[in-house]
C-alpha positions in Angstrom: 8.6 -95.9 85.6 5.4 -96.0 84.2 2.3 -95.5 85.8 0.2 -99.0 85.1 -3.3 -99.5 83.4 -5.9 -99.3 86.6 -7.6 -102.3 84.6 -4.0 -103.7 85.0 -4.0 -103.4 88.6 -3.7 -106.9 90.8 -7.4 -107.8 92.5 -6.8 -108.6 96.1 -9.1 -110.0 99.1 -10.9 -107.9 101.4 -10.7 -108.4 104.9 -13.2 -106.5 108.0 -10.1 -104.4 107.9 -11.0 -102.9 104.7 -15.0 -101.9 105.7 -14.1 -98.1 106.2 -12.6 -97.9 102.9 -15.5 -100.0 101.4 -17.8 -97.5 102.6 -16.0 -94.6 101.5 -16.4 -96.8 98.1 -20.1 -96.5 98.8 -20.6 -92.8 99.5 -18.6 -91.6 96.7 -20.3 -93.3 94.2 -24.3 -91.6 96.4 -25.1 -95.0 97.7 -25.1 -94.7 101.8 -22.1 -96.0 104.2 -23.9 -99.2 104.9 -21.3 -100.4 107.2 -23.2 -102.5 109.2 -24.2 -104.8 105.7 -20.7 -104.6 104.8 -19.8 -105.8 108.0 -21.7 -109.1 107.4 -20.7 -109.2 104.1 -17.2 -109.0 104.4 -17.2 -111.4 107.3 -19.6 -114.1 105.6 -18.9 -113.8 102.3 -15.3 -113.1 100.2 -14.3 -109.5 99.5 -12.1 -108.3 96.4 -10.9 -105.0 95.3 -8.8 -103.3 93.4 -6.9 -100.8 95.3 -6.3 -96.7 93.6 -2.6 -96.3 93.6 -3.2 -92.7 95.6 -5.1 -94.3 98.2 -8.0 -95.8 99.1 -10.3 -98.1 96.7 -10.8 -98.3 92.9 -13.1 -100.8 92.9 -14.7 -103.6 95.2 -17.4 -106.3 95.5 -18.1 -109.6 97.7 -18.8 -112.8 96.8 -21.1 -115.1 99.2 -20.6 -118.6 98.8 -23.1 -121.3 99.3 -23.5 -125.1 100.2 -20.1 -127.1 100.4 -17.0 -125.1 101.3 -14.4 -127.2 98.5 -17.3 -127.0 95.7 -20.0 -124.2 96.3 -23.2 -125.1 94.9 -24.1 -121.0 94.0 -22.5 -117.7 94.8 -24.0 -114.3 94.7 -21.9 -111.3 93.4 -22.7 -108.3 95.4 -21.6 -104.3 96.1 -20.2 -104.2 93.1 -18.3 -100.4 93.2 -15.7 -98.6 91.2 -15.1 -95.1 92.5 -16.5 -92.3 90.7 -13.0 -90.7 89.4 -12.1 -94.3 87.9 -15.8 -95.0 85.7 -15.5 -96.4 82.4 -11.9 -97.0 82.6 -12.3 -100.5 82.6 -11.7 -101.2 86.3 -15.2 -102.8 87.0 -14.8 -105.2 84.3 -11.9 -106.3 85.1 -13.1 -107.5 88.8 -16.0 -108.9 87.8 -14.0 -110.8 84.9 -11.5 -111.8 87.6 -14.5 -112.8 89.9 -15.9 -115.1 86.9 -13.0 -116.7 85.8 -12.3 -117.7 89.7 -15.9 -119.4 89.4 -15.0 -121.7 87.2 -18.3 -123.8 86.6 -19.7 -122.6 89.8 -23.0 -120.7 89.0 -23.3 -117.3 89.9 -26.3 -114.7 90.3 -26.6 -111.2 91.2 -29.3 -108.6 90.9 -27.8 -105.6 88.7 -29.3 -102.1 88.5 -30.0 -100.7 84.6 -26.7 -98.9 84.4 -24.7 -102.4 85.2 -26.7 -104.5 83.0 -24.8 -104.3 80.2 -21.3 -105.1 81.8 -22.8 -108.8 83.3 -24.7 -109.2 80.0 -21.0 -109.1 78.3 -19.6 -111.3 80.5 -22.2 -113.7 80.0 -24.8 -113.2 82.5 -28.4 -113.8 81.6 -31.9 -112.1 83.3 -34.0 -114.2 84.8 -35.8 -112.3 87.2 -37.0 -109.2 88.5 -36.9 -107.9 92.6 -38.7 -104.7 93.2 -37.4 -102.8 95.8 -40.1 -100.8 98.0 -39.3 -98.5 100.9 -41.9 -96.5 103.6 -43.9 -96.4 106.3 -45.6 -99.3 107.3 -49.0 -98.6 108.0 -50.8 -102.0 110.0 -54.0 -103.7 109.3 -57.3 -102.7 111.8 -57.7 -106.6 112.4 -54.6 -108.6 113.9 -52.8 -111.9 111.2 -54.9 -114.9 112.1 -51.0 -116.3 112.0 -48.9 -116.8 115.1 -45.8 -115.5 115.3 -43.1 -114.8 118.1 -39.3 -114.2 118.5 -37.0 -116.6 118.0 -34.5 -118.3 120.4 -31.7 -119.9 120.2 -33.5 -123.4 120.2 -35.2 -122.3 116.7 -31.9 -122.3 115.0 -32.0 -125.9 114.2 -35.5 -125.6 112.6 -34.5 -122.3 110.6 -31.7 -124.0 109.6 -33.7 -127.2 108.0 -36.7 -124.7 106.4 -33.6 -122.5 104.6 -32.1 -125.3 103.1 -36.1 -126.3 102.1 -36.6 -122.7 100.1 -33.0 -122.0 99.6 -31.5 -124.8 98.1 -27.6 -124.3 99.4 -26.4 -124.6 102.7 -25.7 -121.3 104.2 -25.5 -122.0 107.4 -22.5 -119.7 107.7 -24.8 -116.7 107.0 -27.7 -117.8 108.9 -26.4 -118.5 111.8 -25.4 -114.5 112.3 -28.6 -113.2 111.8 -29.3 -113.1 115.5 -26.3 -110.6 116.2 -26.8 -109.2 112.8 -30.7 -108.3 113.1 -32.6 -105.9 115.5 -35.3 -108.4 115.4 -35.7 -112.2 114.4 -39.3 -113.7 114.3 -40.7 -117.3 113.7 -44.1 -118.5 112.4 -45.2 -121.5 113.8 -48.6 -123.7 113.1 -49.5 -126.6 115.4 -45.7 -126.5 116.7 -44.4 -126.8 113.3 -42.1 -123.7 111.7 -43.7 -122.4 108.5 -41.8 -119.1 108.0 -39.3 -116.7 109.7 -37.6 -113.2 108.8 -35.4 -110.7 110.1 -35.2 -107.0 110.0 -31.6 -105.3 110.1 -31.2 -101.8 110.0 -29.9 -100.1 107.8 -28.8 -96.0 107.8 -32.2 -94.8 108.8 -34.5 -97.8 107.4 -35.0 -101.1 108.9 -34.7 -103.7 106.2 -36.7 -107.1 106.2 -35.1 -110.1 105.1 -34.9 -112.9 104.3 -38.4 -113.7 104.2 -39.6 -116.9 104.2 -42.7 -118.2 104.4 -45.3 -120.6 103.8 -47.5 -118.8 101.7 -48.9 -115.0 101.6 -50.4 -114.5 104.4 -47.5 -116.2 106.8 -45.5 -113.3 104.8 -47.5 -110.8 105.7 -48.1 -112.0 109.7 -44.3 -111.7 109.8 -44.2 -108.4 108.0 -46.8 -107.1 110.4 -44.8 -108.2 113.4 -41.6 -106.7 112.9 -42.9 -103.8 111.7 -44.6 -103.4 115.2 -41.3 -103.5 116.5 -40.2 -100.7 115.2 -40.8 -96.7 114.2 -38.4 -96.3 111.2 -39.4 -97.1 107.9 -39.1 -100.6 105.8 -37.2 -101.5 103.2 -37.7 -104.6 101.5 -36.7 -106.0 97.7 -39.2 -108.7 97.4 -39.5 -111.3 93.7 -42.0 -109.9 91.1 -43.4 -112.5 91.1 -45.3 -112.0 94.7 -48.3 -110.1 93.3 -50.2 -110.4 96.2 -47.4 -109.8 98.9 -46.4 -107.0 96.2 -49.7 -105.3 95.9 -50.4 -105.5 100.0 -46.6 -103.9 101.0 -48.4 -100.9 99.0 -51.9 -100.9 100.5 -49.9 -100.2 103.9 -47.8 -97.1 103.2 -44.8 -98.8 101.3 -43.6 -97.8 97.4 -41.6 -98.9 95.1 -38.4 -96.9 94.3 -36.5 -99.4 92.0 -36.6 -102.4 90.4 -33.4 -104.9 89.8 -32.9 -107.3 87.6 -32.2 -111.4 88.5 -29.0 -112.0 86.9 -27.5 -115.9 86.7 -24.2 -117.2 85.2 -24.0 -121.1 84.3 -27.8 -121.7 85.3 -31.0 -121.2 84.2 -32.5 -120.8 87.2 -31.9 -120.1 91.5 -32.0 -123.1 93.4 -34.8 -124.0 95.9 -38.3 -122.8 95.7 -39.0 -119.7 94.9 -42.8 -119.6 96.0 -41.9 -119.5 99.6 -38.6 -117.3 99.3 -40.5 -113.8 99.5 -37.6 -111.1 100.0 -33.4 -112.1 100.3 -31.7 -111.2 103.0 -30.3 -108.5 101.1 -29.7 -108.2 97.2 -26.1 -108.1 97.9 -26.1 -111.5 99.4 -28.8 -113.7 97.3 
């Protein structure tokens, strides 16, 4: 019996039982294993993979759906990986084409590296924006921010979800409700007893990632980042929409350096829903 072509192998759903195999695939491509992030994505989203006949995964990705379960309003694609030994053999194209077909008329979004962008363009994705990844040790300013922040409590969840719906658009309760357990810190900013921003800080290998970062304005975003940074001795990492020039400049003045740009690409929608002016950084680029 002949061995089927890798491009013809079936795609299957992944579960948390596949977490180690997903982390192995990340490591195979020179990425950090990121098991903590994989765990969240496989719980809050739907993983898809193609098994390697010789063991492990030949390819994988995760789709996170937002909005009503039966009819999502938006789906974010992330962690698109093909094992190095199977690169340029049509496996990634097979996986992505299946995901796009399965989405039907649901708008799709993803953050593309320069290497991945040609495939996504071939599948009909259009560039709609850019995000800059920054990393480094945060150096606090001498003067304290003028906006009050505090650790979030269980009683804040309803207000966080309301603010998130205003800013992000489609409902993502299933993701936001996991933040207290997923993050090492979750903080809110208040003014006059009203929530005007929130942000998480979660561990990713040797860094702490700032995200999501939702804030009324740049000063609120700065206050949240400053407070989060004060609670860790690890380098920070975050991905900021390049339209937020003031925050990017400030972060670089505070010790972070730009390390890469990713293209924000959409399929079936000219732009992302919600209010980008208050959406400074995603939870992770893998989940939109």
